[in-house]
VOFIPA-553675 format. One line per field, with one value per atom (N, C-alpha, C, CB): atom name; x negated, y negated, z. Coordinates in steps of 0.05 Angstrom, whole numbers, plus 5000, padded with zeros to 4 digits. Glycine has a CB too. Example, Ala and Ser with C-alpha at 12.3 -4.5 7.8 and 13.67 -1.06 7.14 Angstrom:
BEGIN
site [N_CA_C_CB_N_CA_C_CB]
xx [4736_4754_4736_4774_4743_4727_4742_4718]
yy [5114_5090_5066_5089_5045_5021_4999_5012]
zz [5156_5156_5156_5181_5142_5143_5157_5114]
//
This chain:
BEGIN
site [N_CA_C_CB_N_CA_C_CB_N_CA_C_CB_N_CA_C_CB_N_CA_C_CB_N_CA_C_CB_N_CA_C_CB_N_CA_C_CB_N_CA_C_CB_N_CA_C_CB_N_CA_C_CB_N_CA_C_CB_N_CA_C_CB_N_CA_C_CB_N_CA_C_CB_N_CA_C_CB_N_CA_C_CB_N_CA_C_CB_N_CA_C_CB_N_CA_C_CB_N_CA_C_CB_N_CA_C_CB_N_CA_C_CB_N_CA_C_CB_N_CA_C_CB_N_CA_C_CB_N_CA_C_CB_N_CA_C_CB_N_CA_C_CB_N_CA_C_CB_N_CA_C_CB_N_CA_C_CB_N_CA_C_CB_N_CA_C_CB_N_CA_C_CB_N_CA_C_CB_N_CA_C_CB_N_CA_C_CB_N_CA_C_CB_N_CA_C_CB_N_CA_C_CB_N_CA_C_CB_N_CA_C_CB_N_CA_C_CB_N_CA_C_CB_N_CA_C_CB_N_CA_C_CB_N_CA_C_CB_N_CA_C_CB_N_CA_C_CB_N_CA_C_CB_N_CA_C_CB_N_CA_C_CB_N_CA_C_CB_N_CA_C_CB_N_CA_C_CB_N_CA_C_CB_N_CA_C_CB_N_CA_C_CB_N_CA_C_CB_N_CA_C_CB_N_CA_C_CB_N_CA_C_CB_N_CA_C_CB_N_CA_C_CB_N_CA_C_CB_N_CA_C_CB_N_CA_C_CB_N_CA_C_CB_N_CA_C_CB_N_CA_C_CB_N_CA_C_CB_N_CA_C_CB_N_CA_C_CB_N_CA_C_CB_N_CA_C_CB_N_CA_C_CB_N_CA_C_CB_N_CA_C_CB_N_CA_C_CB_N_CA_C_CB_N_CA_C_CB_N_CA_C_CB_N_CA_C_CB_N_CA_C_CB_N_CA_C_CB_N_CA_C_CB_N_CA_C_CB_N_CA_C_CB_N_CA_C_CB_N_CA_C_CB_N_CA_C_CB_N_CA_C_CB_N_CA_C_CB_N_CA_C_CB_N_CA_C_CB_N_CA_C_CB_N_CA_C_CB_N_CA_C_CB_N_CA_C_CB_N_CA_C_CB_N_CA_C_CB_N_CA_C_CB_N_CA_C_CB_N_CA_C_CB_N_CA_C_CB_N_CA_C_CB_N_CA_C_CB_N_CA_C_CB_N_CA_C_CB_N_CA_C_CB_N_CA_C_CB_N_CA_C_CB_N_CA_C_CB_N_CA_C_CB_N_CA_C_CB_N_CA_C_CB_N_CA_C_CB_N_CA_C_CB_N_CA_C_CB_N_CA_C_CB_N_CA_C_CB_N_CA_C_CB_N_CA_C_CB_N_CA_C_CB_N_CA_C_CB_N_CA_C_CB_N_CA_C_CB_N_CA_C_CB_N_CA_C_CB_N_CA_C_CB_N_CA_C_CB_N_CA_C_CB_N_CA_C_CB_N_CA_C_CB_N_CA_C_CB_N_CA_C_CB_N_CA_C_CB_N_CA_C_CB_N_CA_C_CB_N_CA_C_CB_N_CA_C_CB_N_CA_C_CB_N_CA_C_CB_N_CA_C_CB_N_CA_C_CB_N_CA_C_CB_N_CA_C_CB_N_CA_C_CB_N_CA_C_CB_N_CA_C_CB_N_CA_C_CB_N_CA_C_CB_N_CA_C_CB_N_CA_C_CB_N_CA_C_CB_N_CA_C_CB_N_CA_C_CB_N_CA_C_CB_N_CA_C_CB_N_CA_C_CB_N_CA_C_CB_N_CA_C_CB_N_CA_C_CB_N_CA_C_CB_N_CA_C_CB_N_CA_C_CB_N_CA_C_CB_N_CA_C_CB_N_CA_C_CB_N_CA_C_CB_N_CA_C_CB_N_CA_C_CB_N_CA_C_CB_N_CA_C_CB_N_CA_C_CB_N_CA_C_CB_N_CA_C_CB_N_CA_C_CB_N_CA_C_CB_N_CA_C_CB_N_CA_C_CB_N_CA_C_CB_N_CA_C_CB_N_CA_C_CB_N_CA_C_CB_N_CA_C_CB_N_CA_C_CB_N_CA_C_CB_N_CA_C_CB_N_CA_C_CB_N_CA_C_CB_N_CA_C_CB_N_CA_C_CB_N_CA_C_CB_N_CA_C_CB_N_CA_C_CB_N_CA_C_CB_N_CA_C_CB_N_CA_C_CB_N_CA_C_CB_N_CA_C_CB_N_CA_C_CB_N_CA_C_CB_N_CA_C_CB_N_CA_C_CB_N_CA_C_CB_N_CA_C_CB_N_CA_C_CB_N_CA_C_CB_N_CA_C_CB_N_CA_C_CB_N_CA_C_CB_N_CA_C_CB_N_CA_C_CB_N_CA_C_CB_N_CA_C_CB_N_CA_C_CB_N_CA_C_CB_N_CA_C_CB_N_CA_C_CB_N_CA_C_CB_N_CA_C_CB_N_CA_C_CB_N_CA_C_CB_N_CA_C_CB_N_CA_C_CB_N_CA_C_CB_N_CA_C_CB_N_CA_C_CB]
xx [7488_7510_7537_7515_7549_7570_7591_7572_7624_7639_7648_7658_7649_7661_7636_7681_7611_7593_7586_7567_7577_7575_7551_7581_7550_7526_7522_7532_7493_7486_7474_7467_7482_7467_7443_7474_7426_7399_7386_7390_7399_7385_7373_7403_7385_7383_7368_7408_7383_7371_7351_7398_7333_7309_7310_7276_7303_7308_7272_7325_7255_7224_7224_7200_7239_7239_7255_7247_7274_7295_7277_7325_7288_7271_7301_7246_7302_7320_7321_7312_7298_7295_7307_7268_7305_7325_7340_7319_7358_7377_7406_7376_7418_7441_7462_7454_7466_7479_7471_7478_7452_7438_7448_7404_7471_7480_7466_7516_7449_7436_7437_7403_7435_7435_7457_7417_7464_7483_7492_7472_7516_7527_7531_7552_7516_7511_7508_7481_7528_7531_7510_7562_7497_7485_7502_7461_7502_7519_7522_7508_7549_7552_7553_7575_7552_7551_7579_7540_7577_7603_7628_7597_7618_7643_7657_7639_7645_7654_7665_7629_7649_7657_7670_7633_7679_7682_7659_7701_7663_7637_7619_7648_7636_7631_7611_7668_7608_7596_7617_7579_7642_7664_7675_7689_7681_7686_7714_7688_7718_7745_7765_7747_7786_7817_7830_7833_7845_7863_7871_7888_7870_7881_7887_7861_7916_7919_7905_7940_7906_7893_7864_7897_7853_7825_7819_7816_7837_7834_7840_7854_7858_7873_7849_7904_7836_7811_7783_7803_7783_7760_7773_7746_7796_7807_7802_7840_7805_7806_7772_7829_7759_7731_7720_7709_7727_7711_7724_7716_7743_7755_7784_7731_7786_7816_7845_7816_7855_7875_7902_7871_7927_7950_7960_7976_7980_7989_7998_8013_8001_8014_8046_8006_8058_8087_8099_8097_8113_8119_8146_8102_8163_8189_8205_8200_8229_8241_8276_8236_8289_8316_8333_8322_8350_8369_8397_8366_8413_8438_8455_8448_8445_8464_8458_8456_8487_8486_8491_8509_8478_8485_8509_8455_8529_8547_8543_8560_8555_8550_8558_8572_8574_8582_8559_8600_8553_8529_8539_8496_8533_8550_8528_8571_8532_8519_8524_8512_8500_8496_8474_8491_8478_8453_8436_8463_8411_8390_8376_8364_8363_8351_8331_8362_8305_8288_8262_8287_8243_8230_8243_8215_8269_8277_8301_8256_8296_8316_8337_8296_8359_8380_8378_8399_8368_8362_8390_8333_8396_8422_8404_8444_8419_8410_8437_8388_8427_8446_8448_8445_8467_8459_8476_8467_8467_8479_8496_8467_8512_8531_8523_8563_8527_8525_8554_8508_8543_8561_8555_8569_8569_8556_8556_8564_8535_8533_8519_8521_8516_8499_8472_8508_8448_8421_8414_8404_8404_8399_8363_8425_8360_8324_8322_8305_8299_8291_8260_8295_8248_8226_8207_8228_8183_8165_8140_8156_8137_8110_8091_8126_8065_8046_8033_8020_8032_8010_7996_8020_7970_7947_7952_7932_7954_7949_7931_7953_7924_7895_7900_7880_7884_7884_7884_7865_7867_7865_7868_7840_7892_7906_7886_7941_7886_7867_7887_7846_7912_7931_7942_7952_7953_7970_7951_7991_7928_7910_7883_7907_7868_7847_7846_7836_7859_7862_7866_7884_7843_7856_7841_7890_7834_7824_7795_7826_7795_7770_7741_7772_7751_7726_7721_7730_7731_7721_7693_7749_7697_7673_7648_7670_7644_7627_7616_7641_7635_7630_7614_7651_7612_7590_7595_7594_7587_7579_7611_7551_7614_7638_7645_7639_7634_7637_7637_7611_7627_7637_7662_7622_7677_7699_7718_7696_7717_7737_7761_7729_7771_7798_7809_7799_7796_7802_7799_7792_7795_7789_7809_7780_7826_7847_7851_7856_7834_7826_7803_7851_7789_7763_7741_7758_7721_7696_7674_7691_7659_7638_7611_7626_7606_7583_7559_7589_7558_7541_7519_7556_7490_7473_7475_7455_7474_7479_7472_7465_7488_7483_7483_7468_7491_7489_7520_7476_7521_7538_7538_7543_7561_7551_7555_7558_7574_7586_7605_7567_7626_7645_7671_7647_7676_7698_7720_7691_7744_7773_7786_7804_7776_7787_7768_7795_7745_7730_7746_7710_7743_7754_7764_7744_7733_7739_7770_7711_7775_7797_7826_7785_7825_7854_7860_7857_7886_7902_7930_7913_7933_7954_7980_7950_8004_8026_8051_8028_8069_8094_8106_8119_8118_8135_8157_8121_8175_8196_8197_8212_8173_8169_8178_8143_8183_8192_8221_8189_8238_8263_8268_8271_8250_8260_8254_8245_8237_8225_8244_8183_8256_8272_8301_8257_8298_8323_8342_8315_8325_8338_8360_8349_8354_8368_8361_8363_8342_8331_8347_8308_8352_8373_8358_8396_8354_8351_8370_8344_8357_8375_8398_8348_8393_8414_8431_8403_8417_8439_8462_8423_8445_8468_8489_8447_8484_8502_8523_8489_8515_8536_8550_8528_8543_8551_8579_8520_8567_8586_8606_8572_8604_8623_8643_8613_8634_8655_8672_8639_8651_8663_8662_8650_8654_8656_8635_8673_8636_8612_8606_8614_8622_8616_8595_8648_8599_8581_8555_8588_8551_8526_8508_8533_8530_8521_8508_8548_8524_8513_8484_8531_8480_8452_8430_8450_8432_8417_8419_8427_8442_8441_8424_8466_8422_8406_8378_8413_8365_8349_8325_8366_8346_8338_8332_8367_8351_8343_8324_8362_8319_8295_8270_8294_8266_8241_8235_8245_8260_8253_8244_8272_8256_8249_8218_8272_8209_8183_8163_8180_8166_8149_8145_8160_8168_8164_8152_8192_8158_8146_8114_8165_8106_8083_8057_8094_8077_8053_8058_8015_8080_8078_8064_8073_8059_8051_8065_8046_8056_8076_8081_8066_8109_8125_8113_8154_8106_8094_8113_8075_8112_8126_8102_8158_8117_8098_8101_8106_8075_8078_8105_8049_8114_8125_8105_8145_8113_8091_8084_8105]
yy [5883_5898_5905_5884_5930_5932_5926_5954_5916_5909_5936_5891_5934_5957_5967_5980_5963_5983_5973_5985_6000_5993_5980_6010_5965_5946_5951_5912_5952_5960_5932_5987_5912_5892_5896_5878_5916_5915_5917_5942_5931_5931_5903_5940_5874_5853_5834_5845_5843_5820_5838_5810_5830_5846_5832_5840_5849_5839_5832_5869_5842_5836_5808_5858_5797_5770_5751_5768_5753_5737_5723_5757_5695_5673_5654_5649_5657_5642_5610_5647_5599_5570_5561_5561_5582_5576_5585_5577_5602_5617_5602_5650_5598_5580_5586_5578_5616_5633_5634_5657_5618_5613_5583_5615_5580_5548_5543_5544_5519_5512_5477_5526_5472_5440_5423_5430_5401_5382_5381_5357_5387_5386_5357_5400_5358_5328_5337_5311_5337_5343_5324_5340_5342_5314_5303_5321_5287_5275_5295_5246_5295_5309_5291_5327_5298_5281_5262_5296_5231_5222_5228_5191_5244_5249_5272_5251_5281_5310_5310_5331_5300_5301_5272_5311_5274_5244_5234_5239_5206_5192_5208_5165_5219_5232_5260_5243_5264_5291_5319_5294_5310_5331_5344_5316_5370_5382_5367_5412_5355_5340_5354_5335_5339_5345_5359_5315_5372_5384_5363_5402_5353_5330_5331_5306_5334_5331_5316_5324_5290_5275_5279_5250_5288_5295_5322_5305_5337_5361_5353_5384_5339_5326_5312_5300_5299_5285_5306_5262_5322_5334_5355_5346_5371_5385_5365_5392_5348_5327_5320_5292_5314_5306_5338_5295_5358_5383_5389_5412_5375_5376_5395_5387_5401_5422_5402_5445_5408_5390_5404_5374_5394_5416_5418_5409_5443_5451_5425_5474_5427_5410_5407_5417_5429_5428_5408_5451_5390_5370_5364_5347_5381_5383_5409_5360_5414_5442_5435_5462_5453_5450_5475_5452_5472_5479_5478_5467_5494_5489_5483_5512_5451_5436_5406_5444_5396_5366_5348_5358_5327_5310_5294_5285_5286_5268_5241_5274_5224_5196_5184_5181_5198_5195_5195_5216_5180_5188_5177_5173_5198_5192_5188_5218_5155_5152_5155_5133_5158_5165_5150_5195_5150_5135_5156_5105_5153_5167_5149_5179_5161_5144_5154_5133_5130_5139_5119_5154_5131_5110_5084_5104_5091_5073_5064_5056_5060_5042_5059_5027_5050_5057_5055_5042_5076_5071_5080_5092_5069_5078_5098_5045_5119_5137_5150_5158_5167_5173_5201_5161_5215_5245_5246_5270_5257_5262_5287_5256_5289_5318_5328_5315_5355_5376_5380_5410_5395_5406_5429_5387_5454_5463_5452_5483_5457_5443_5462_5418_5452_5463_5453_5447_5463_5456_5427_5470_5420_5392_5393_5366_5369_5367_5355_5343_5370_5354_5349_5379_5329_5324_5348_5299_5356_5379_5358_5413_5362_5347_5378_5323_5372_5392_5380_5401_5397_5386_5403_5377_5394_5404_5420_5385_5446_5467_5479_5483_5482_5492_5524_5475_5538_5563_5573_5572_5568_5574_5546_5589_5541_5518_5513_5526_5488_5484_5483_5459_5474_5476_5498_5461_5513_5538_5559_5547_5561_5592_5584_5613_5561_5557_5549_5542_5531_5523_5546_5505_5544_5567_5591_5573_5597_5630_5626_5645_5656_5660_5650_5684_5654_5647_5617_5657_5602_5572_5574_5552_5593_5589_5586_5607_5602_5610_5580_5640_5563_5548_5522_5544_5517_5492_5487_5460_5476_5465_5455_5428_5452_5444_5420_5442_5399_5374_5373_5357_5396_5400_5410_5414_5421_5438_5425_5472_5406_5387_5389_5351_5393_5386_5415_5371_5436_5456_5479_5458_5466_5486_5501_5477_5482_5494_5520_5500_5515_5537_5553_5558_5549_5562_5552_5562_5561_5549_5562_5562_5539_5548_5565_5518_5581_5603_5590_5638_5566_5556_5537_5543_5543_5522_5494_5524_5480_5450_5435_5438_5419_5407_5417_5397_5440_5456_5457_5484_5464_5462_5477_5441_5496_5504_5492_5524_5469_5446_5458_5437_5473_5482_5452_5503_5454_5434_5439_5419_5444_5461_5439_5460_5418_5406_5403_5380_5423_5428_5436_5449_5429_5442_5470_5436_5490_5521_5528_5535_5515_5518_5503_5504_5498_5489_5504_5456_5496_5502_5480_5533_5484_5461_5475_5439_5472_5487_5477_5490_5487_5469_5459_5487_5436_5434_5420_5421_5408_5391_5366_5396_5354_5321_5306_5313_5317_5298_5289_5311_5304_5307_5301_5331_5303_5303_5278_5324_5260_5231_5205_5231_5193_5173_5184_5171_5197_5208_5227_5227_5243_5261_5278_5244_5283_5311_5334_5318_5342_5364_5370_5358_5348_5345_5347_5366_5326_5335_5347_5317_5352_5372_5343_5400_5331_5305_5298_5280_5296_5289_5317_5282_5331_5360_5363_5394_5357_5356_5335_5352_5313_5294_5297_5270_5316_5324_5347_5341_5369_5387_5373_5411_5357_5343_5332_5324_5317_5303_5321_5277_5343_5360_5384_5358_5394_5428_5441_5443_5472_5487_5484_5515_5487_5499_5474_5502_5447_5429_5434_5402_5448_5450_5478_5456_5498_5521_5514_5543_5491_5482_5473_5453_5461_5453_5477_5432_5496_5518_5534_5535_5540_5547_5529_5549_5501_5488_5495_5466_5483_5495_5521_5502_5543_5571_5572_5594_5558_5554_5537_5547_5515_5495_5509_5470_5529_5538_5566_5548_5584_5602_5591_5620_5560_5555_5541_5539_5534_5528_5535_5521_5561_5585_5596_5605_5594_5607_5582_5619_5561_5536_5535_5500_5543_5540_5562_5542_5581_5603_5628_5587_5628_5640_5633_5659_5606_5596_5595_5574_5599_5602_5574_5617_5566_5549_5540_5558_5511_5498_5488_5473_5498_5488_5494_5504_5485_5493_5524_5472_5525_5552_5561_5561_5585_5595_5607_5614_5602_5621_5648_5627]
zz [3714_3731_3724_3752_3717_3706_3725_3693_3715_3731_3746_3719_3771_3789_3799_3772_3797_3805_3835_3784_3852_3874_3882_3886_3901_3906_3935_3899_3945_3970_3981_3970_4001_4004_4009_4020_4024_4029_3997_4052_3985_3960_3951_3940_3951_3940_3961_3931_3986_4015_4028_4042_4029_4041_4070_4023_4088_4118_4121_4145_4106_4111_4100_4094_4078_4070_4085_4044_4101_4111_4138_4120_4128_4144_4160_4117_4180_4196_4190_4223_4181_4177_4154_4175_4137_4106_4100_4084_4123_4110_4116_4121_4105_4107_4125_4084_4134_4149_4179_4136_4187_4213_4221_4211_4232_4241_4268_4245_4261_4287_4285_4289_4313_4315_4309_4298_4317_4308_4278_4315_4275_4251_4234_4256_4212_4201_4170_4215_4152_4127_4109_4120_4091_4070_4051_4051_4041_4023_3999_4016_3989_3961_3943_3957_3914_3896_3886_3876_3894_3897_3871_3901_3853_3837_3845_3810_3863_3872_3900_3871_3921_3947_3962_3960_3987_3996_4004_4018_4008_4020_4045_4033_4063_4091_4080_4110_4055_4052_4047_4079_4060_4061_4030_4076_4032_4010_3996_4017_3971_3958_3964_3929_3977_3979_3952_3983_3959_3932_3920_3936_3896_3883_3848_3890_3847_3817_3802_3811_3808_3787_3783_3791_3806_3802_3776_3835_3783_3773_3742_3788_3737_3706_3695_3708_3707_3696_3690_3720_3705_3701_3680_3729_3677_3656_3626_3665_3630_3601_3599_3606_3622_3613_3596_3647_3608_3599_3568_3622_3560_3534_3528_3516_3559_3560_3562_3595_3536_3534_3535_3510_3551_3547_3520_3565_3522_3494_3479_3495_3454_3439_3437_3417_3448_3451_3467_3460_3463_3481_3477_3477_3465_3471_3463_3461_3479_3477_3469_3511_3458_3458_3477_3427_3488_3505_3501_3523_3503_3494_3518_3479_3527_3549_3543_3583_3551_3545_3571_3524_3570_3599_3584_3615_3598_3600_3605_3614_3596_3594_3628_3565_3646_3677_3689_3689_3704_3727_3752_3720_3771_3798_3817_3809_3830_3844_3880_3834_3890_3919_3929_3924_3957_3967_3986_3984_3985_4007_4032_3989_4051_4061_4067_4078_4052_4056_4065_4037_4092_4100_4113_4080_4127_4138_4119_4145_4098_4076_4058_4052_4060_4042_4011_4050_4000_3968_3952_3956_3925_3911_3886_3896_3881_3862_3853_3874_3827_3812_3809_3790_3796_3790_3765_3816_3739_3723_3714_3713_3698_3690_3669_3684_3671_3641_3634_3646_3612_3597_3579_3584_3574_3551_3524_3549_3503_3482_3466_3485_3442_3416_3427_3381_3420_3428_3428_3411_3452_3445_3458_3464_3445_3447_3476_3420_3489_3523_3516_3559_3528_3532_3549_3543_3549_3565_3570_3544_3592_3608_3620_3642_3609_3629_3658_3611_3669_3695_3701_3721_3712_3724_3744_3732_3738_3762_3779_3757_3806_3812_3817_3842_3796_3801_3828_3788_3849_3873_3884_3880_3896_3909_3936_3917_3940_3964_3983_3965_3982_4008_4017_4006_3994_4002_4006_3979_3986_3991_4000_3962_3999_4005_4032_3988_4046_4070_4095_4068_4113_4132_4123_4128_4100_4096_4105_4061_4116_4122_4108_4122_4082_4065_4065_4034_4076_4081_4103_4097_4118_4133_4122_4148_4098_4085_4058_4076_4061_4042_4047_4033_4073_4084_4113_4068_4118_4154_4164_4155_4186_4195_4184_4222_4178_4173_4133_4192_4122_4097_4093_4085_4112_4104_4123_4106_4127_4150_4136_4157_4109_4100_4102_4068_4097_4095_4120_4074_4144_4163_4170_4184_4182_4190_4213_4166_4235_4256_4245_4262_4219_4212_4224_4186_4233_4248_4224_4286_4212_4193_4211_4177_4187_4196_4182_4184_4165_4149_4164_4128_4161_4171_4172_4161_4195_4196_4172_4218_4155_4135_4114_4137_4107_4087_4074_4097_4042_4034_4009_4035_3999_3967_3949_3956_3952_3930_3920_3907_3927_3923_3915_3949_3899_3889_3879_3872_3893_3883_3853_3918_3855_3836_3805_3850_3807_3781_3759_3785_3737_3721_3714_3710_3717_3720_3735_3740_3753_3777_3770_3807_3740_3734_3709_3729_3705_3680_3670_3687_3645_3645_3643_3621_3654_3662_3652_3690_3639_3633_3663_3614_3662_3691_3689_3715_3708_3703_3703_3715_3707_3709_3690_3709_3665_3643_3647_3615_3660_3665_3693_3658_3710_3743_3750_3766_3738_3746_3726_3736_3746_3724_3719_3693_3697_3688_3711_3662_3721_3742_3732_3766_3701_3691_3704_3662_3717_3735_3755_3747_3769_3792_3814_3793_3838_3864_3881_3876_3904_3920_3941_3946_3938_3945_3926_3951_3897_3879_3879_3845_3880_3875_3901_3873_3921_3941_3936_3965_3926_3922_3900_3921_3877_3851_3866_3830_3879_3887_3908_3897_3917_3932_3918_3946_3895_3880_3855_3867_3851_3828_3835_3803_3858_3862_3858_3844_3868_3862_3834_3869_3814_3785_3775_3761_3784_3771_3778_3776_3800_3815_3798_3852_3796_3783_3750_3783_3745_3712_3713_3697_3734_3736_3743_3758_3753_3759_3732_3786_3718_3696_3674_3693_3670_3661_3669_3664_3689_3701_3687_3721_3690_3683_3647_3693_3633_3606_3603_3592_3616_3611_3613_3631_3638_3648_3623_3687_3617_3600_3577_3596_3556_3535_3543_3521_3563_3567_3570_3578_3580_3578_3552_3593_3533_3505_3497_3485_3490_3470_3481_3477_3499_3515_3510_3544_3499_3492_3515_3497_3531_3554_3577_3550_3581_3608_3637_3603_3655_3677_3681_3703_3688_3693_3722_3690_3717_3746_3763_3743_3789_3811_3838_3814_3861_3886_3899_3910_3914_3918_3940_3928_3941_3963_3980_3958_4006_4029_4020_4060]
//
C-alpha cells in the first residue's frame, strides 16, 4: 500500500468473518488482564509507566547510544563567589548556593544527553482517546485519566511507552544543573536577584540561551531536552 492511499475498512475487515468471541473490541465479562512480559509491564499486567530509566536501558540494549559530543564552549564564566540561600523541602530547611556569571572568553562546559520519549506517556498519551484501544481497563490503568477501555476483557496489544523505538537521545541541562547549579534553579535566581539585582538574573538567561544553542549545534541539530509545555 502506498503512503497516502485511501483505505476502506470493509475492504480488509469482512463482516462475514467477524466473530465476537475472538474480536478484541467486544469487551465482555469481568476485567482481568493477562500478565504481560515481566520486562515490559507491571506485575499486575498493566502497561508500564512512563519511565526515563527504562527507556534509557532499552535504548542502550538496542545499540542506540547518545552522540559522542559531551562538551561545549560558550562565552560565559562563573565567578568564585557562591551566594548561599535556604529552601524548605519536605518540611526540612536545606542550604543551597547559587553561582554568579560574567561575560568572558569561551569556556568549556560539560554536556549530558537524556533519553526522551517521542510520544510522552504523561504529557501526550495519558487521557488520549487512543488509550481505549490499547488494552483492557486493568491494562491501561496508568494512562486512563477518564478514558474507558473498549478492548475485550483480559486483552492487550502489548504497547510499551518505554520501548527503544519510542526514544531518542537529546542534549539536556543536567550536567550543569545537578550539583554545580550552573544552570540556576528558580529559588536560586530569586536569591541572586535580591542580592545583585535583575541584571544578574538576566545574565543567567543569556547563558542558558547560549548553552542551548551550542548544545543543539554540537549534537547535530537535536532538540534541547526539557519538559513539555501544555
